ZADO-1210 file (C-alpha; in nm, 4 decimals, padded with zeros to 6 digits):
<atoms>
<atom x="-00.2287" y="03.7300" z="03.4313" code="MET" pos="1"/>
<atom x="-00.0989" y="03.4172" z="03.2565" code="LYS" pos="2"/>
<atom x="-00.2185" y="03.1799" z="02.9917" code="LEU" pos="3"/>
<atom x="-00.2251" y="02.8233" z="03.1225" code="ARG" pos="4"/>
<atom x="-00.1314" y="02.5929" z="02.8400" code="LEU" pos="5"/>
<atom x="-00.1293" y="02.2145" z="02.8207" code="GLY" pos="6"/>
<atom x="00.1556" y="02.0383" z="02.6401" code="ILE" pos="7"/>
<atom x="00.0878" y="01.6723" z="02.5546" code="PRO" pos="8"/>
<atom x="00.3081" y="01.4419" z="02.7637" code="LYS" pos="9"/>
<atom x="00.4232" y="01.1236" z="02.5979" code="GLY" pos="10"/>
<atom x="00.4520" y="01.0450" z="02.2275" code="SER" pos="11"/>
<atom x="00.3693" y="01.3981" z="02.1081" code="LEU" pos="12"/>
<atom x="00.5833" y="01.5791" z="02.3664" code="GLN" pos="13"/>
<atom x="00.9109" y="01.5952" z="02.1781" code="GLU" pos="14"/>
<atom x="00.7489" y="01.6921" z="01.8473" code="ALA" pos="15"/>
<atom x="00.5420" y="01.9616" z="02.0186" code="THR" pos="16"/>
<atom x="00.8361" y="02.1205" z="02.1991" code="ILE" pos="17"/>
<atom x="01.0321" y="02.1193" z="01.8725" code="ALA" pos="18"/>
<atom x="00.7382" y="02.2887" z="01.6988" code="LEU" pos="19"/>
<atom x="00.7230" y="02.5580" z="01.9675" code="PHE" pos="20"/>
<atom x="01.0954" y="02.6191" z="01.9226" code="LEU" pos="21"/>
<atom x="01.0478" y="02.6711" z="01.5485" code="ARG" pos="22"/>
<atom x="00.7598" y="02.9036" z="01.6270" code="ALA" pos="23"/>
<atom x="00.9941" y="03.1111" z="01.8423" code="GLY" pos="24"/>
<atom x="00.8925" y="03.0010" z="02.1929" code="LEU" pos="25"/>
<atom x="01.1294" y="02.7911" z="02.4030" code="ASN" pos="26"/>
<atom x="00.9567" y="02.5451" z="02.6373" code="VAL" pos="27"/>
<atom x="01.1791" y="02.4301" z="02.9237" code="HIS" pos="28"/>
<atom x="01.0844" y="02.0956" z="03.0781" code="THR" pos="29"/>
<atom x="01.2238" y="01.8741" z="03.3521" code="SER" pos="30"/>
<atom x="01.1999" y="01.4964" z="03.3761" code="SER" pos="31"/>
<atom x="01.1021" y="01.5368" z="03.7424" code="ARG" pos="32"/>
<atom x="00.8215" y="01.7868" z="03.6929" code="SER" pos="33"/>
<atom x="00.4859" y="01.8077" z="03.5173" code="TYR" pos="34"/>
<atom x="00.5178" y="02.1839" z="03.4820" code="THR" pos="35"/>
<atom x="00.7225" y="02.3715" z="03.2232" code="ALA" pos="36"/>
<atom x="00.8410" y="02.7253" z="03.1783" code="THR" pos="37"/>
<atom x="00.8625" y="02.9269" z="02.8615" code="THR" pos="38"/>
<atom x="01.0528" y="03.2325" z="02.7433" code="ASP" pos="39"/>
<atom x="00.7205" y="03.4195" z="02.7523" code="ASP" pos="40"/>
<atom x="00.6513" y="03.5126" z="03.1170" code="PRO" pos="41"/>
<atom x="00.2805" y="03.5301" z="03.0322" code="GLU" pos="42"/>
<atom x="00.2616" y="03.1629" z="02.9292" code="VAL" pos="43"/>
<atom x="00.2906" y="02.8762" z="03.1779" code="GLU" pos="44"/>
<atom x="00.2684" y="02.5114" z="03.0762" code="CYS" pos="45"/>
<atom x="00.1650" y="02.1815" z="03.2237" code="MET" pos="46"/>
<atom x="00.2516" y="01.8413" z="03.0756" code="LEU" pos="47"/>
<atom x="-00.0726" y="01.6465" z="03.0457" code="ILE" pos="48"/>
<atom x="-00.1469" y="01.3205" z="02.8665" code="ARG" pos="49"/>
<atom x="-00.3175" y="01.3910" z="02.5353" code="ALA" pos="50"/>
<atom x="-00.6006" y="01.1572" z="02.6362" code="GLN" pos="51"/>
<atom x="-00.6881" y="01.3865" z="02.9327" code="GLU" pos="52"/>
<atom x="-00.6237" y="01.7261" z="02.7731" code="MET" pos="53"/>
<atom x="-00.9833" y="01.7999" z="02.6707" code="ALA" pos="54"/>
<atom x="-01.1067" y="01.7276" z="03.0258" code="ARG" pos="55"/>
<atom x="-00.8761" y="01.9811" z="03.1899" code="TYR" pos="56"/>
<atom x="-00.9394" y="02.2403" z="02.9212" code="VAL" pos="57"/>
<atom x="-01.3186" y="02.1952" z="02.9485" code="ALA" pos="58"/>
<atom x="-01.2997" y="02.2275" z="03.3303" code="LYS" pos="59"/>
<atom x="-01.0934" y="02.5483" z="03.3034" code="GLY" pos="60"/>
<atom x="-00.7893" y="02.4025" z="03.4790" code="VAL" pos="61"/>
<atom x="-00.6132" y="02.4888" z="03.1530" code="LEU" pos="62"/>
<atom x="-00.7016" y="02.7749" z="02.9216" code="ASP" pos="63"/>
<atom x="-00.5819" y="02.5918" z="02.6150" code="ALA" pos="64"/>
<atom x="-00.3999" y="02.2761" z="02.5198" code="GLY" pos="65"/>
<atom x="-00.2655" y="02.0680" z="02.2342" code="ILE" pos="66"/>
<atom x="-00.4095" y="01.7240" z="02.1778" code="THR" pos="67"/>
<atom x="-00.5419" y="01.4968" z="01.9028" code="GLY" pos="68"/>
<atom x="-00.8917" y="01.5476" z="01.7664" code="MET" pos="69"/>
<atom x="-00.9423" y="01.1775" z="01.8356" code="ASP" pos="70"/>
<atom x="-00.9214" y="01.2396" z="02.2125" code="TRP" pos="71"/>
<atom x="-01.1493" y="01.5448" z="02.1904" code="VAL" pos="72"/>
<atom x="-01.4118" y="01.3345" z="02.0109" code="VAL" pos="73"/>
<atom x="-01.3588" y="01.0440" z="02.2511" code="GLU" pos="74"/>
<atom x="-01.4119" y="01.2711" z="02.5535" code="SER" pos="75"/>
<atom x="-01.7392" y="01.4159" z="02.4202" code="GLY" pos="76"/>
<atom x="-01.6545" y="01.7419" z="02.5984" code="LEU" pos="77"/>
<atom x="-01.7344" y="02.0917" z="02.4798" code="ASP" pos="78"/>
<atom x="-01.4101" y="02.2671" z="02.3923" code="VAL" pos="79"/>
<atom x="-01.3326" y="02.5139" z="02.1160" code="GLN" pos="80"/>
<atom x="-01.1080" y="02.4027" z="01.8289" code="ALA" pos="81"/>
<atom x="-00.8724" y="02.6923" z="01.7540" code="ILE" pos="82"/>
<atom x="-00.6269" y="02.5574" z="01.4966" code="ALA" pos="83"/>
<atom x="-00.5449" y="02.2354" z="01.3166" code="SER" pos="84"/>
<atom x="-00.1762" y="02.1600" z="01.3492" code="LEU" pos="85"/>
<atom x="-00.0628" y="01.9089" z="01.0903" code="ASN" pos="86"/>
<atom x="00.2058" y="01.7215" z="01.2799" code="TYR" pos="87"/>
<atom x="00.2375" y="01.3958" z="01.4705" code="SER" pos="88"/>
<atom x="00.5151" y="01.2173" z="01.6555" code="LYS" pos="89"/>
<atom x="00.6802" y="01.0921" z="01.3329" code="GLN" pos="90"/>
<atom x="00.5502" y="01.3050" z="01.0465" code="SER" pos="91"/>
<atom x="00.3706" y="01.6168" z="00.9251" code="ARG" pos="92"/>
<atom x="00.0472" y="01.4345" z="00.8546" code="GLY" pos="93"/>
<atom x="-00.2608" y="01.3072" z="01.0337" code="ASN" pos="94"/>
<atom x="-00.2941" y="00.9690" z="01.1993" code="VAL" pos="95"/>
<atom x="-00.5553" y="00.7018" z="01.1416" code="ARG" pos="96"/>
<atom x="-00.7489" y="00.4856" z="01.3836" code="TRP" pos="97"/>
<atom x="-00.8010" y="00.1550" z="01.2053" code="VAL" pos="98"/>
<atom x="-00.9779" y="-00.1742" z="01.2632" code="LEU" pos="99"/>
<atom x="-00.7160" y="-00.4487" z="01.2349" code="ALA" pos="100"/>
<atom x="-00.7272" y="-00.8268" z="01.2608" code="VAL" pos="101"/>
<atom x="-00.4684" y="-01.1059" z="01.2537" code="PRO" pos="102"/>
<atom x="-00.3296" y="-01.1703" z="00.9047" code="GLU" pos="103"/>
<atom x="-00.4460" y="-01.5318" z="00.9071" code="GLU" pos="104"/>
<atom x="-00.7947" y="-01.4607" z="01.0395" code="SER" pos="105"/>
<atom x="-01.1039" y="-01.4955" z="00.8111" code="PRO" pos="106"/>
<atom x="-01.2371" y="-01.1495" z="00.8987" code="TYR" pos="107"/>
<atom x="-01.2637" y="-00.9104" z="00.6047" code="LYS" pos="108"/>
<atom x="-01.5085" y="-00.6422" z="00.7251" code="ARG" pos="109"/>
<atom x="-01.6590" y="-00.5057" z="01.0456" code="ALA" pos="110"/>
<atom x="-01.9724" y="-00.7166" z="01.0080" code="GLU" pos="111"/>
<atom x="-01.7631" y="-01.0346" z="01.0265" code="ASP" pos="112"/>
<atom x="-01.6741" y="-00.9494" z="01.3887" code="LEU" pos="113"/>
<atom x="-02.0256" y="-00.9855" z="01.5345" code="ALA" pos="114"/>
<atom x="-01.9997" y="-01.1296" z="01.8848" code="GLY" pos="115"/>
<atom x="-01.6200" y="-01.0896" z="01.8936" code="LYS" pos="116"/>
<atom x="-01.3908" y="-00.9013" z="02.1344" code="VAL" pos="117"/>
<atom x="-01.2394" y="-00.5700" z="02.0208" code="ILE" pos="118"/>
<atom x="-00.9526" y="-00.4144" z="02.2217" code="ALA" pos="119"/>
<atom x="-00.8906" y="-00.0404" z="02.2019" code="THR" pos="120"/>
<atom x="-00.8084" y="00.2759" z="02.3911" code="GLU" pos="121"/>
<atom x="-01.0691" y="00.4641" z="02.1863" code="LEU" pos="122"/>
<atom x="-01.3707" y="00.2996" z="02.3465" code="VAL" pos="123"/>
<atom x="-01.6440" y="00.5561" z="02.2785" code="ASN" pos="124"/>
<atom x="-01.5535" y="00.6144" z="01.9160" code="VAL" pos="125"/>
<atom x="-01.5249" y="00.2397" z="01.8574" code="THR" pos="126"/>
<atom x="-01.8627" y="00.1801" z="02.0243" code="THR" pos="127"/>
<atom x="-02.0253" y="00.4323" z="01.7872" code="ARG" pos="128"/>
<atom x="-01.8468" y="00.2825" z="01.4897" code="TYR" pos="129"/>
<atom x="-01.9945" y="-00.0642" z="01.5482" code="PHE" pos="130"/>
<atom x="-02.3343" y="00.0742" z="01.6556" code="ALA" pos="131"/>
<atom x="-02.3659" y="00.2619" z="01.3263" code="GLU" pos="132"/>
<atom x="-02.3199" y="-00.0721" z="01.1505" code="ARG" pos="133"/>
<atom x="-02.5555" y="-00.2588" z="01.3833" code="ASN" pos="134"/>
<atom x="-02.2764" y="-00.4995" z="01.4751" code="VAL" pos="135"/>
<atom x="-02.2864" y="-00.6304" z="01.8337" code="ALA" pos="136"/>
<atom x="-01.9356" y="-00.6732" z="01.9709" code="VAL" pos="137"/>
<atom x="-01.7656" y="-00.6722" z="02.3108" code="LYS" pos="138"/>
<atom x="-01.5357" y="-00.3716" z="02.3398" code="ILE" pos="139"/>
<atom x="-01.2628" y="-00.3868" z="02.6010" code="GLU" pos="140"/>
<atom x="-01.0435" y="-00.0972" z="02.7077" code="PHE" pos="141"/>
<atom x="-00.6751" y="-00.1541" z="02.6332" code="SER" pos="142"/>
<atom x="-00.4135" y="-00.0021" z="02.8614" code="TRP" pos="143"/>
<atom x="-00.1466" y="-00.0292" z="02.5961" code="GLY" pos="144"/>
<atom x="00.0460" y="-00.2720" z="02.3766" code="ALA" pos="145"/>
<atom x="-00.2818" y="-00.3210" z="02.1942" code="THR" pos="146"/>
<atom x="-00.1138" y="-00.4717" z="01.8849" code="GLU" pos="147"/>
<atom x="-00.0061" y="-00.7867" z="02.0721" code="ILE" pos="148"/>
<atom x="-00.3542" y="-00.8773" z="02.1977" code="LYS" pos="149"/>
<atom x="-00.4954" y="-01.0580" z="01.8916" code="PRO" pos="150"/>
<atom x="-00.5708" y="-01.3377" z="01.8647" code="PRO" pos="151"/>
<atom x="-00.5267" y="-01.4571" z="02.2255" code="THR" pos="152"/>
<atom x="-00.6731" y="-01.1640" z="02.4207" code="LEU" pos="153"/>
<atom x="-00.8912" y="-01.0093" z="02.1492" code="ALA" pos="154"/>
<atom x="-01.0231" y="-01.0958" z="01.8067" code="ASP" pos="155"/>
<atom x="-00.9503" y="-00.7520" z="01.6620" code="ALA" pos="156"/>
<atom x="-00.8255" y="-00.4113" z="01.7661" code="ILE" pos="157"/>
<atom x="-00.8936" y="-00.0477" z="01.6893" code="VAL" pos="158"/>
<atom x="-00.5541" y="00.1190" z="01.7006" code="GLU" pos="159"/>
<atom x="-00.3855" y="00.4376" z="01.5887" code="VAL" pos="160"/>
<atom x="-00.1252" y="00.4263" z="01.3133" code="THR" pos="161"/>
<atom x="00.0864" y="00.6631" z="01.1080" code="GLU" pos="162"/>
<atom x="00.2630" y="00.4259" z="00.8713" code="THR" pos="163"/>
<atom x="00.1139" y="00.0856" z="00.9573" code="GLY" pos="164"/>
<atom x="00.4588" y="-00.0557" z="01.0304" code="SER" pos="165"/>
<atom x="00.3815" y="-00.1583" z="01.3873" code="SER" pos="166"/>
<atom x="00.0650" y="-00.3399" z="01.2746" code="LEU" pos="167"/>
<atom x="00.2559" y="-00.5256" z="01.0062" code="ARG" pos="168"/>
<atom x="00.5311" y="-00.6160" z="01.2519" code="ALA" pos="169"/>
<atom x="00.2675" y="-00.7776" z="01.4715" code="ASN" pos="170"/>
<atom x="00.1149" y="-00.9660" z="01.1741" code="ARG" pos="171"/>
<atom x="-00.2016" y="-00.7588" z="01.1659" code="LEU" pos="172"/>
<atom x="-00.3906" y="-00.6334" z="00.8614" code="ARG" pos="173"/>
<atom x="-00.6233" y="-00.3370" z="00.8363" code="ILE" pos="174"/>
<atom x="-00.9801" y="-00.4071" z="00.7299" code="ILE" pos="175"/>
<atom x="-01.1303" y="-00.0585" z="00.7764" code="ASP" pos="176"/>
<atom x="-01.0613" y="00.2992" z="00.8767" code="ASP" pos="177"/>
<atom x="-01.2460" y="00.4125" z="01.1901" code="VAL" pos="178"/>
<atom x="-01.1435" y="00.7777" z="01.1939" code="MET" pos="179"/>
<atom x="-00.8702" y="01.0169" z="01.0907" code="ALA" pos="180"/>
<atom x="-00.7253" y="01.2497" z="01.3483" code="SER" pos="181"/>
<atom x="-00.4908" y="01.5454" z="01.3539" code="GLY" pos="182"/>
<atom x="-00.3330" y="01.7505" z="01.6281" code="THR" pos="183"/>
<atom x="-00.5433" y="02.0429" z="01.7496" code="GLN" pos="184"/>
<atom x="-00.4984" y="02.3535" z="01.9559" code="LEU" pos="185"/>
<atom x="-00.8117" y="02.3665" z="02.1738" code="ILE" pos="186"/>
<atom x="-00.9351" y="02.6187" z="02.4289" code="ALA" pos="187"/>
<atom x="-01.2160" y="02.6516" z="02.6767" code="ASN" pos="188"/>
<atom x="-01.4937" y="02.8955" z="02.5976" code="HIS" pos="189"/>
<atom x="-01.4375" y="03.1109" z="02.9034" code="GLN" pos="190"/>
<atom x="-01.0729" y="03.1730" z="02.8106" code="ALA" pos="191"/>
<atom x="-01.1774" y="03.2800" z="02.4612" code="MET" pos="192"/>
<atom x="-01.4101" y="03.5417" z="02.6153" code="GLN" pos="193"/>
<atom x="-01.1175" y="03.6961" z="02.8067" code="ASP" pos="194"/>
<atom x="-00.9454" y="03.9539" z="02.5847" code="SER" pos="195"/>
<atom x="-00.5939" y="03.8878" z="02.7218" code="PHE" pos="196"/>
<atom x="-00.6197" y="03.5087" z="02.6946" code="LYS" pos="197"/>
<atom x="-00.7929" y="03.5199" z="02.3574" code="ARG" pos="198"/>
<atom x="-00.5128" y="03.7373" z="02.2166" code="THR" pos="199"/>
<atom x="-00.2417" y="03.5029" z="02.3565" code="LYS" pos="200"/>
<atom x="-00.4188" y="03.1936" z="02.2186" code="ILE" pos="201"/>
<atom x="-00.4676" y="03.3497" z="01.8751" code="GLU" pos="202"/>
<atom x="-00.1030" y="03.4665" z="01.8743" code="HIS" pos="203"/>
<atom x="00.0063" y="03.1129" z="01.9651" code="LEU" pos="204"/>
<atom x="-00.2101" y="02.9648" z="01.6873" code="ALA" pos="205"/>
<atom x="-00.0676" y="03.2058" z="01.4312" code="LEU" pos="206"/>
<atom x="00.2919" y="03.1295" z="01.5166" code="MET" pos="207"/>
<atom x="00.2441" y="02.7507" z="01.5363" code="LEU" pos="208"/>
<atom x="00.0597" y="02.7411" z="01.2047" code="GLU" pos="209"/>
<atom x="00.3378" y="02.9546" z="01.0529" code="GLY" pos="210"/>
<atom x="00.6036" y="02.7145" z="01.1785" code="ALA" pos="211"/>
<atom x="00.4157" y="02.4153" z="01.0352" code="ILE" pos="212"/>
<atom x="00.3625" y="02.5926" z="00.7002" code="ALA" pos="213"/>
<atom x="00.7394" y="02.6477" z="00.6764" code="ALA" pos="214"/>
<atom x="00.8268" y="02.2818" z="00.7195" code="GLN" pos="215"/>
<atom x="00.9632" y="02.1302" z="00.4026" code="GLY" pos="216"/>
<atom x="00.9744" y="02.4676" z="00.2293" code="ARG" pos="217"/>
<atom x="01.2557" y="02.7073" z="00.1439" code="VAL" pos="218"/>
<atom x="01.2778" y="03.0626" z="00.0230" code="GLY" pos="219"/>
<atom x="01.4294" y="03.1410" z="-00.3128" code="LEU" pos="220"/>
<atom x="01.5763" y="03.4747" z="-00.4277" code="MET" pos="221"/>
<atom x="01.7097" y="03.5508" z="-00.7725" code="LEU" pos="222"/>
<atom x="01.7835" y="03.8329" z="-01.0131" code="ASN" pos="223"/>
<atom x="01.6718" y="03.8310" z="-01.3757" code="VAL" pos="224"/>
<atom x="01.6510" y="04.0712" z="-01.6669" code="LYS" pos="225"/>
<atom x="01.3009" y="04.1955" z="-01.7471" code="LYS" pos="226"/>
<atom x="01.3221" y="04.0333" z="-02.0857" code="GLY" pos="227"/>
<atom x="01.3796" y="03.6945" z="-01.9241" code="ASP" pos="228"/>
<atom x="01.1285" y="03.7378" z="-01.6421" code="LEU" pos="229"/>
<atom x="00.8427" y="03.5450" z="-01.8031" code="ALA" pos="230"/>
<atom x="01.0684" y="03.2432" z="-01.8683" code="ALA" pos="231"/>
<atom x="01.1953" y="03.2492" z="-01.5079" code="ALA" pos="232"/>
<atom x="00.8467" y="03.2786" z="-01.3615" code="LEU" pos="233"/>
<atom x="00.7232" y="02.9838" z="-01.5660" code="SER" pos="234"/>
<atom x="00.9709" y="02.7685" z="-01.3738" code="VAL" pos="235"/>
<atom x="00.8434" y="02.8741" z="-01.0285" code="LEU" pos="236"/>
<atom x="00.5526" y="02.6919" z="-00.8549" code="PRO" pos="237"/>
<atom x="00.4902" y="02.9774" z="-00.6121" code="ALA" pos="238"/>
<atom x="00.3062" y="02.9454" z="-00.2808" code="LEU" pos="239"/>
<atom x="00.1563" y="03.2813" z="-00.3709" code="ASN" pos="240"/>
<atom x="00.2476" y="03.5169" z="-00.6519" code="SER" pos="241"/>
<atom x="00.6243" y="03.5808" z="-00.6362" code="PRO" pos="242"/>
<atom x="00.7408" y="03.9179" z="-00.5071" code="THR" pos="243"/>
<atom x="00.9036" y="04.1139" z="-00.7864" code="ILE" pos="244"/>
<atom x="01.1122" y="04.4209" z="-00.7002" code="SER" pos="245"/>
<atom x="01.3014" y="04.6626" z="-00.9242" code="PRO" pos="246"/>
<atom x="01.6812" y="04.6825" z="-00.8933" code="LEU" pos="247"/>
<atom x="01.9021" y="04.9857" z="-00.9298" code="SER" pos="248"/>
<atom x="01.9695" y="04.8760" z="-01.2826" code="ASP" pos="249"/>
<atom x="01.6348" y="04.9362" z="-01.4514" code="GLY" pos="250"/>
<atom x="01.6806" y="04.6358" z="-01.6815" code="GLU" pos="251"/>
<atom x="01.6793" y="04.3916" z="-01.3879" code="TRP" pos="252"/>
<atom x="01.4334" y="04.2807" z="-01.1222" code="VAL" pos="253"/>
<atom x="01.4637" y="04.0696" z="-00.8061" code="ALA" pos="254"/>
<atom x="01.2260" y="03.7768" z="-00.7530" code="VAL" pos="255"/>
<atom x="01.1506" y="03.6303" z="-00.4111" code="ASN" pos="256"/>
<atom x="00.9300" y="03.3266" z="-00.3633" code="THR" pos="257"/>
<atom x="00.8760" y="03.0063" z="-00.1589" code="ILE" pos="258"/>
<atom x="00.9061" y="02.6549" z="-00.2964" code="ILE" pos="259"/>
<atom x="00.9026" y="02.2992" z="-00.1644" code="GLU" pos="260"/>
<atom x="01.2517" y="02.2081" z="-00.0542" code="GLU" pos="261"/>
<atom x="01.2524" y="01.8889" z="-00.2598" code="THR" pos="262"/>
<atom x="01.1701" y="02.0901" z="-00.5734" code="ALA" pos="263"/>
<atom x="01.4840" y="02.3042" z="-00.5471" code="ALA" pos="264"/>
<atom x="01.6929" y="02.0240" z="-00.6961" code="TRP" pos="265"/>
<atom x="01.5175" y="02.0573" z="-01.0328" code="SER" pos="266"/>
<atom x="01.4087" y="02.4245" z="-01.0196" code="ILE" pos="267"/>
<atom x="01.7437" y="02.5953" z="-00.9610" code="ILE" pos="268"/>
<atom x="01.9148" y="02.4508" z="-01.2741" code="PRO" pos="269"/>
<atom x="01.6105" y="02.5467" z="-01.4820" code="ARG" pos="270"/>
<atom x="01.6238" y="02.9025" z="-01.3435" code="LEU" pos="271"/>
<atom x="01.9914" y="02.9218" z="-01.4357" code="LYS" pos="272"/>
<atom x="01.9016" y="02.8045" z="-01.7857" code="ALA" pos="273"/>
<atom x="01.6405" y="03.0841" z="-01.7982" code="ALA" pos="274"/>
<atom x="01.9224" y="03.3362" z="-01.7435" code="ASN" pos="275"/>
<atom x="01.8527" y="03.4025" z="-01.3727" code="ALA" pos="276"/>
<atom x="02.1553" y="03.4994" z="-01.1626" code="THR" pos="277"/>
<atom x="02.2313" y="03.5498" z="-00.7952" code="GLY" pos="278"/>
<atom x="02.0132" y="03.2541" z="-00.7030" code="ILE" pos="279"/>
<atom x="01.9952" y="03.2081" z="-00.3229" code="VAL" pos="280"/>
<atom x="01.8104" y="02.9309" z="-00.1436" code="GLU" pos="281"/>
<atom x="01.7465" y="02.9999" z="00.2253" code="TYR" pos="282"/>
<atom x="01.5711" y="02.8186" z="00.5126" code="PRO" pos="283"/>
<atom x="01.2389" y="02.9322" z="00.6595" code="LEU" pos="284"/>
<atom x="01.1250" y="02.9339" z="01.0201" code="ASN" pos="285"/>
<atom x="00.7685" y="03.0475" z="00.9650" code="LYS" pos="286"/>
<atom x="00.5328" y="03.1125" z="00.6757" code="VAL" pos="287"/>
<atom x="00.2312" y="03.3206" z="00.7780" code="VAL" pos="288"/>
<atom x="-00.0346" y="03.3328" z="00.5088" code="LEU" pos="289"/>
</atoms>
């Protein structure tokens, strides 16, 4: 028996495969194939567009898949959300779908767009957004390059953004947020009722979440005399309580903790000033809480 897993093809593909590698599972792809192999013989992958992932998971073609919550909501299909995975194609954060208009346009809020044309890939979500505000607009599906459509082909757009740089480059300004979205591991209900598949999916979620939790963090080990321990601990912003272990010399203890990588620059000199010695900073692959 195998777990059939969907990997998002397109903008998320590279970031997803890199995440799997950090989690300990190599995914081997080919530019000529929509299937992929992994180092786990019990996991087989298909490369599927994120926009279609929920459909194939809901139908049972795939047992589980990785996609954005935006496309799950847009599909309206009944799938089970297993884990929120805070990564996107450029960053470790969520993305935003925003309502944007040309910089020079007079529109300042959604209500100003009554009777206008809105271009977007996220048609169903956008339809609900305007319906909730009782604003009648014409919503047109956009096949791509949505940012270039205003003002000639559309009056406004609903488009996804991480940093807003593409919108600014196309002289667009944001007038409202439509929805926030993050990457999700989803599964179909039948797969979650199968003990083998459920275990594989939960294992996958655990390892992916651990790899994400480790991003931007490092481990820190140090030795300190018991008399200086309180001063050393006051310097450490621990993820959890630091691990403190006795050393062969009863006057000393070892401290092991996790910190944000950017904080090491200021923390290590302060630890040295607090009489800590043997300070070692080391990289992390996974942090499982």
